[in-house]
N, C-alpha and C positions, 0 to 999 in steps of 0.2 A: 383429358385430351385437348379440350378446346383451351384450358389454361395453359398447357404446355405450348400450344400454337401461338397464343397471345404473348407468352414470355419470350419465345424464339423471335417473333415479329418485333417485339419491342427491343430486344437486344440487337437485332439487325439494324432497326432504325437508329438506335443509339450509336452503334459502331459506324454507320454512314455518316451521321452527323458529326461525330468526333473526327473521323478522317477528313471530312470537308473542312472542319476548322483547323486541322493540322495543316492541310495542304495550303489554306490561305495564309497561315502563319509563317510559312517557310519564306526566308528572305528572297527577295527578287534578284539581288545582286550576285546569287550563285549561279553557277554554269548549269545550263538546262539538264545536262546529263546527270549531274549530281543531285539535283532536285528530283528527277525522275527515279533515280536509285533509291533515294531516301523515302520517298513515297511508296514505293515498291515494298521496302523493308517494313515501313510502318504498317502497310495493308496486310502483309503476311503475318505480323506480329498481332494485329487485331483479329485476324482469322483464328490464329492459335488461341488466343484468349477467349473468343467465342466458343470454340471447341471445348475448352475447359469448363465453360459455364454449361454448355449442353451435357457434358458428363456428369456434372454436379446435380443438374436437375434429374438425371436418370437414376443416379446412385444415392444422391443425398449425403455423401460422405464429404465432409469439409476438407479433408486432405486433397481432394480434386480440385480445390480452389487455389492451392499453392502455385501451380504454374501460372494461373491467371494473374495473381498479385505480382509475380516476379515479372511477367511480361509487361504488365501496365506500367511498373516502375521503370523498365527499360525504354519504354516508349516515351515516358516524360523526360528521360535523358536525351533521347535524339531529338 
């Protein structure tokens, strides 16, 4: 149980850190509305990816990681 809490905390911290770096890397010359929309989309994608990791930690089935990989590759494109 403690290991699961540590894993979830670590995943949450890494998601926060990645989101922070993504936000800082978005170009300044874009309109503020577009930046906020892009940040919101990336944040929702990271939340979906984190849910896939949570499901994998509960089930141990590697098929549950497929949505994670798809979402992460889509984030890289955004």
